[in-house]
FILUM-95235 format. One record per residue: residue number from 1; residue in three letters; x, y, z of N, C-alpha, C in turn. Coordinates in steps of 0.2 Angstrom, whole numbers. Example, Ala and Ser with C-alpha at 12.3 -4.5 7.8 and 13.67 -1.06 7.14 Angstrom:
BEGIN
> 1, ALA, 66, -28, 39, 62, -22, 39, 66, -16, 39 $
> 2, SER, 64, -11, 35, 68, -5, 36, 64, 0, 39 $
END
This chain:
BEGIN
> 1, UNK, 170, 48, 113, 173, 41, 111, 167, 38, 108 $
> 2, UNK, 168, 32, 107, 165, 30, 103, 155, 25, 108 $
> 3, UNK, 151, 22, 106, 147, 21, 110, 143, 17, 106 $
> 4, UNK, 143, 9, 105, 142, 3, 104, 135, 0, 105 $
> 5, UNK, 132, 2, 102, 122, 0, 104, 122, -7, 103 $
> 6, UNK, 126, -14, 102, 125, -16, 101, 132, -21, 103 $
> 7, UNK, 131, -30, 100, 135, -33, 105, 135, -36, 99 $
> 8, UNK, 132, -39, 94, 134, -44, 88, 130, -43, 84 $
> 9, UNK, 132, -47, 79, 129, -45, 72, 119, -45, 69 $
> 10, UNK, 116, -47, 77, 110, -50, 77, 108, -46, 79 $
> 11, UNK, 111, -42, 84, 105, -36, 88, 107, -25, 84 $
> 12, UNK, 115, -30, 78, 115, -24, 74, 108, -20, 72 $
> 13, UNK, 106, -30, 70, 100, -32, 63, 96, -25, 67 $
> 14, UNK, 94, -30, 72, 84, -27, 75, 86, -19, 74 $
> 15, UNK, 93, -17, 78, 93, -8, 78, 92, -7, 72 $
> 16, UNK, 93, -12, 67, 93, -7, 59, 87, -8, 59 $
> 17, UNK, 83, -14, 61, 75, -13, 56, 72, -11, 62 $
> 18, UNK, 73, -7, 68, 68, -4, 72, 70, 6, 68 $
> 19, UNK, 75, 5, 67, 76, 12, 62, 72, 14, 57 $
> 20, UNK, 73, 9, 52, 68, 8, 46, 61, 5, 49 $
> 21, UNK, 56, 2, 52, 52, 6, 54, 49, 11, 59 $
> 22, UNK, 55, 15, 59, 53, 20, 64, 52, 27, 58 $
> 23, UNK, 55, 24, 55, 57, 31, 50, 53, 29, 43 $
> 24, UNK, 48, 23, 41, 43, 25, 41, 38, 28, 43 $
> 25, UNK, 36, 27, 47, 31, 28, 51, 33, 38, 52 $
> 26, UNK, 38, 38, 53, 39, 47, 53, 37, 50, 46 $
> 27, UNK, 40, 46, 40, 41, 48, 35, 30, 50, 29 $
> 28, UNK, 29, 43, 35, 20, 43, 32, 16, 48, 36 $
> 29, UNK, 20, 51, 41, 13, 56, 45, 16, 60, 39 $
> 30, UNK, 25, 61, 39, 23, 67, 37, 20, 69, 27 $
> 31, UNK, 20, 65, 26, 17, 63, 19, 8, 64, 19 $
> 32, UNK, 7, 60, 25, -1, 62, 27, -2, 69, 27 $
> 33, UNK, 0, 72, 33, -1, 80, 34, 0, 83, 27 $
> 34, UNK, 5, 82, 22, 6, 85, 19, -1, 85, 15 $
> 35, UNK, -2, 80, 11, -9, 79, 11, -15, 82, 13 $
> 36, UNK, -16, 81, 17, -22, 84, 20, -22, 92, 19 $
> 37, UNK, -14, 95, 22, -15, 101, 19, -15, 105, 14 $
> 38, UNK, -16, 98, 8, -17, 101, 2, -8, 103, -5 $
> 39, UNK, -4, 101, 2, 4, 101, -1, 6, 99, -7 $
> 40, UNK, 5, 92, -7, 5, 88, -12, -2, 85, -16 $
> 41, UNK, -3, 84, -22, -6, 84, -26, -10, 75, -24 $
> 42, UNK, -16, 73, -26, -17, 65, -25, -13, 58, -31 $
> 43, UNK, -11, 63, -34, -6, 59, -39, 1, 57, -37 $
> 44, UNK, 2, 62, -33, 9, 62, -32, 10, 57, -22 $
> 45, UNK, 4, 59, -19, 2, 56, -15, 1, 49, -14 $
> 46, UNK, -4, 45, -18, -5, 38, -19, 1, 34, -23 $
> 47, UNK, 5, 34, -26, 9, 30, -25, 17, 32, -22 $
> 48, UNK, 16, 34, -18, 21, 38, -12, 17, 33, -6 $
> 49, UNK, 13, 33, -4, 8, 33, 1, 7, 23, 1 $
> 50, UNK, 6, 20, -7, 6, 14, -6, 13, 11, -7 $
> 51, UNK, 19, 14, -9, 27, 10, -8, 27, 12, 0 $
> 52, UNK, 25, 17, 2, 24, 14, 10, 23, 11, 14 $
> 53, UNK, 16, 11, 14, 13, 3, 14, 16, -5, 16 $
> 54, UNK, 18, -4, 6, 21, -9, 5, 29, -9, 8 $
> 55, UNK, 31, -7, 10, 38, -6, 13, 37, -8, 21 $
> 56, UNK, 32, -5, 24, 30, -8, 32, 27, -15, 30 $
> 57, UNK, 23, -13, 27, 19, -22, 28, 24, -26, 26 $
> 58, UNK, 30, -28, 24, 35, -32, 21, 39, -32, 27 $
> 59, UNK, 44, -26, 30, 47, -25, 34, 40, -28, 41 $
> 60, UNK, 37, -24, 44, 30, -27, 48, 30, -35, 49 $
> 61, UNK, 30, -36, 45, 27, -46, 42, 36, -46, 44 $
> 62, UNK, 38, -46, 42, 50, -50, 44, 49, -49, 51 $
> 63, UNK, 48, -42, 54, 49, -41, 64, 43, -44, 70 $
> 64, UNK, 38, -47, 66, 31, -47, 70, 35, -52, 77 $
> 65, UNK, 37, -57, 78, 42, -60, 86, 45, -54, 87 $
> 66, UNK, 47, -49, 82, 50, -45, 88, 49, -39, 88 $
> 67, UNK, 41, -35, 86, 41, -31, 84, 30, -33, 86 $
> 68, UNK, 29, -36, 90, 20, -37, 90, 14, -32, 90 $
> 69, UNK, 18, -28, 91, 12, -21, 91, 17, -18, 90 $
> 70, UNK, 13, -14, 82, 17, -6, 81, 15, 1, 86 $
> 71, UNK, 9, -1, 87, 6, 5, 91, 12, 5, 97 $
> 72, UNK, 15, -2, 100, 16, 1, 106, 23, 1, 105 $
> 73, UNK, 24, -1, 100, 31, 1, 95, 33, 9, 96 $
> 74, UNK, 28, 13, 93, 26, 19, 94, 26, 24, 98 $
> 75, UNK, 23, 19, 100, 19, 23, 111, 28, 23, 115 $
> 76, UNK, 33, 17, 112, 40, 15, 119, 43, 22, 117 $
> 77, UNK, 45, 22, 107, 49, 28, 107, 47, 35, 106 $
> 78, UNK, 40, 35, 108, 34, 40, 109, 37, 45, 100 $
> 79, UNK, 33, 41, 100, 31, 45, 88, 23, 46, 92 $
> 80, UNK, 23, 50, 89, 15, 56, 88, 14, 54, 81 $
> 81, UNK, 10, 47, 80, 10, 48, 72, 3, 46, 73 $
> 82, UNK, -2, 48, 73, -8, 43, 73, -10, 41, 67 $
> 83, UNK, -10, 48, 60, -12, 48, 55, -6, 42, 49 $
> 84, UNK, 0, 42, 53, 4, 35, 50, -2, 28, 54 $
> 85, UNK, -2, 30, 58, -1, 23, 62, -8, 21, 59 $
> 86, UNK, -13, 24, 56, -20, 24, 55, -18, 21, 48 $
> 87, UNK, -16, 23, 46, -15, 23, 36, -9, 15, 35 $
> 88, UNK, -6, 12, 39, -1, 10, 39, -4, 2, 43 $
> 89, UNK, -8, 3, 49, -11, -3, 53, -19, -4, 50 $
> 90, UNK, -21, 2, 51, -28, 4, 48, -32, 1, 41 $
> 91, UNK, -30, 4, 39, -33, 5, 31, -29, 2, 28 $
> 92, UNK, -21, 2, 27, -18, 1, 21, -17, -4, 16 $
> 93, UNK, -16, -11, 19, -18, -15, 13, -22, -20, 17 $
> 94, UNK, -25, -20, 22, -30, -22, 25, -37, -24, 20 $
> 95, UNK, -35, -21, 16, -44, -27, 14, -40, -32, 9 $
> 96, UNK, -41, -37, 11, -38, -41, 8, -45, -49, 7 $
> 97, UNK, -53, -46, 11, -57, -53, 10, -59, -50, 3 $
> 98, UNK, -62, -57, 2, -65, -60, -5, -70, -53, -5 $
> 99, UNK, -75, -55, 0, -82, -47, 0, -81, -38, 3 $
> 100, UNK, -74, -38, 3, -70, -33, 2, -69, -29, -4 $
> 101, UNK, -67, -35, -8, -61, -33, -15, -67, -33, -19 $
> 102, UNK, -71, -38, -21, -73, -41, -28, -80, -34, -28 $
> 103, UNK, -83, -29, -24, -89, -26, -26, -83, -18, -32 $
> 104, UNK, -79, -19, -26, -74, -11, -31, -70, -16, -35 $
> 105, UNK, -68, -20, -35, -64, -22, -43, -71, -23, -49 $
> 106, UNK, -77, -24, -45, -81, -27, -52, -82, -18, -55 $
> 107, UNK, -85, -14, -47, -88, -9, -51, -81, -5, -55 $
> 108, UNK, -72, -4, -54, -69, -3, -57, -67, -5, -65 $
> 109, UNK, -72, -14, -65, -71, -16, -74, -76, -12, -75 $
> 110, UNK, -82, -13, -72, -91, -7, -77, -85, -3, -77 $
> 111, UNK, -82, 4, -76, -80, 10, -76, -76, 9, -83 $
> 112, UNK, -71, 5, -83, -66, 4, -88, -71, 4, -94 $
> 113, UNK, -74, -1, -92, -78, -2, -100, -80, 4, -105 $
> 114, UNK, -83, 9, -100, -88, 14, -101, -83, 19, -104 $
> 115, UNK, -75, 19, -105, -71, 21, -107, -71, 20, -112 $
> 116, UNK, -72, 24, -120, -70, 23, -124, -65, 25, -129 $
> 117, UNK, -60, 28, -124, -53, 31, -130, -48, 25, -124 $
> 118, UNK, -54, 19, -122, -48, 13, -120, -50, 6, -126 $
> 119, UNK, -45, 4, -128, -44, -3, -134, -50, -8, -129 $
> 120, UNK, -53, -14, -133, -59, -18, -129, -49, -24, -125 $
> 121, UNK, -44, -23, -128, -39, -27, -123, -34, -23, -121 $
> 122, UNK, -35, -17, -119, -33, -15, -112, -30, -20, -107 $
> 123, UNK, -24, -19, -106, -21, -23, -100, -26, -22, -93 $
> 124, UNK, -27, -16, -92, -29, -13, -86, -37, -20, -86 $
> 125, UNK, -40, -19, -91, -47, -22, -90, -48, -29, -89 $
> 126, UNK, -40, -31, -93, -42, -39, -92, -38, -42, -86 $
> 127, UNK, -32, -35, -82, -31, -40, -79, -36, -37, -73 $
> 128, UNK, -39, -31, -71, -46, -33, -67, -51, -38, -66 $
> 129, UNK, -51, -42, -74, -56, -46, -76, -54, -52, -71 $
> 130, UNK, -47, -53, -76, -45, -60, -72, -45, -59, -63 $
> 131, UNK, -45, -54, -63, -44, -57, -53, -52, -57, -51 $
> 132, UNK, -56, -51, -54, -63, -53, -53, -68, -59, -53 $
> 133, UNK, -63, -65, -59, -67, -69, -61, -62, -76, -55 $
> 134, UNK, -57, -75, -53, -54, -79, -49, -58, -76, -40 $
> 135, UNK, -57, -71, -40, -61, -69, -34, -68, -71, -34 $
> 136, UNK, -71, -71, -41, -80, -78, -40, -80, -84, -38 $
> 137, UNK, -74, -86, -36, -74, -94, -35, -72, -95, -29 $
> 138, UNK, -70, -90, -24, -68, -91, -19, -74, -90, -15 $
> 139, UNK, -75, -92, -6, -80, -87, -4, -81, -82, -1 $
> 140, UNK, -86, -78, 2, -83, -72, 4, -78, -71, 9 $
> 141, UNK, -78, -72, 14, -74, -75, 20, -67, -77, 20 $
> 142, UNK, -68, -80, 12, -59, -78, 11, -54, -74, 9 $
> 143, UNK, -50, -74, 11, -44, -67, 10, -38, -73, 8 $
> 144, UNK, -37, -66, 2, -30, -67, 1, -23, -66, 3 $
> 145, UNK, -20, -72, 2, -12, -72, 5, -9, -66, 4 $
> 146, UNK, -2, -65, 9, 1, -59, 7, 5, -59, 1 $
> 147, UNK, 8, -63, -5, 8, -63, -10, 3, -62, -14 $
> 148, UNK, -3, -64, -14, -9, -62, -20, -10, -55, -15 $
> 149, UNK, -11, -56, -12, -12, -46, -11, -5, -42, -15 $
> 150, UNK, 0, -42, -14, 4, -41, -15, 5, -39, -23 $
> 151, UNK, 3, -45, -28, 2, -47, -33, -4, -42, -37 $
> 152, UNK, -8, -42, -33, -15, -38, -34, -13, -33, -35 $
> 153, UNK, -11, -27, -29, -6, -20, -28, -2, -21, -35 $
> 154, UNK, 2, -24, -36, 7, -24, -42, 0, -22, -48 $
> 155, UNK, -4, -24, -49, -7, -26, -57, -11, -21, -55 $
> 156, UNK, -12, -15, -50, -16, -13, -49, -13, -4, -53 $
> 157, UNK, -9, -7, -48, 0, 0, -49, -1, 0, -58 $
> 158, UNK, 1, -5, -61, 2, -4, -68, -4, -5, -72 $
> 159, UNK, -7, -5, -71, -15, -3, -71, -16, 3, -72 $
> 160, UNK, -15, 7, -67, -15, 14, -67, -11, 17, -72 $
> 161, UNK, -4, 15, -71, 3, 17, -75, -1, 18, -82 $
> 162, UNK, -3, 11, -84, -5, 10, -91, -11, 14, -92 $
> 163, UNK, -16, 17, -90, -23, 20, -90, -18, 29, -89 $
> 164, UNK, -14, 32, -85, -13, 38, -87, -11, 37, -93 $
> 165, UNK, -5, 31, -95, -2, 35, -102, -7, 33, -107 $
> 166, UNK, -13, 31, -107, -19, 29, -113, -20, 35, -114 $
> 167, UNK, -22, 42, -108, -26, 50, -109, -23, 53, -112 $
> 168, UNK, -28, 56, -118, -24, 60, -122, -22, 65, -120 $
> 169, UNK, -18, 66, -122, -13, 74, -119, -16, 80, -122 $
> 170, UNK, -21, 83, -118, -22, 90, -116, -18, 95, -112 $
> 171, UNK, -16, 101, -117, -14, 105, -114, -18, 109, -113 $
> 172, UNK, -20, 113, -107, -25, 117, -105, -22, 124, -106 $
> 173, UNK, -24, 130, -111, -21, 136, -109, -27, 138, -115 $
END
C-alpha cells in the first residue's frame, strides 16, 4: 500500500524542501565531525563547507516563511546536530558588516602583496582591492546585500583557486 505524504504540488514541494534542508544539516554535521577528527584535510573541508553553507543560505532564505527558525526545525525533527547548526546558522556567511569584512580583506591584501611569487596584476589581488575600495565608501555598520555577499564569496573562492594554481609544484621526496 502506498502512503501519500502530500495532497498537491505545493505540499510535495514543501516536503522536498524540508528533506533538502534536513540533508544539508546532517551532511554538515558529518563534515564538521570528520574535520574535527582530522579525517579530512582543510583543503577538502573548506570548499565543501562553503558549498553547503551557500546551499543552506539559499534554501533557508527561500523557506523563511515556512521555516522561520532552523533551530526549531532541527528540534522538531530530533536532529542532534550542534556543530552543523553553529556552522550554518551562527558562523556561516554571517560576516556581512563593513567593520567585520574590511580588516580581514585588508590583512589578506597585505599578505598577498608580500608574496613575490605572485605577479603584480594577480587577479586575486585586484579583486580583494576592489572590495576594500567598495567597503571604504560605506559606513562601518552597513551590511552587504545577499547578492553582494555571494559575489564576495565567489570572488574569494576563485581567487583562492588561482592562488593555489600559482603556487610552484614541489614534490616532497
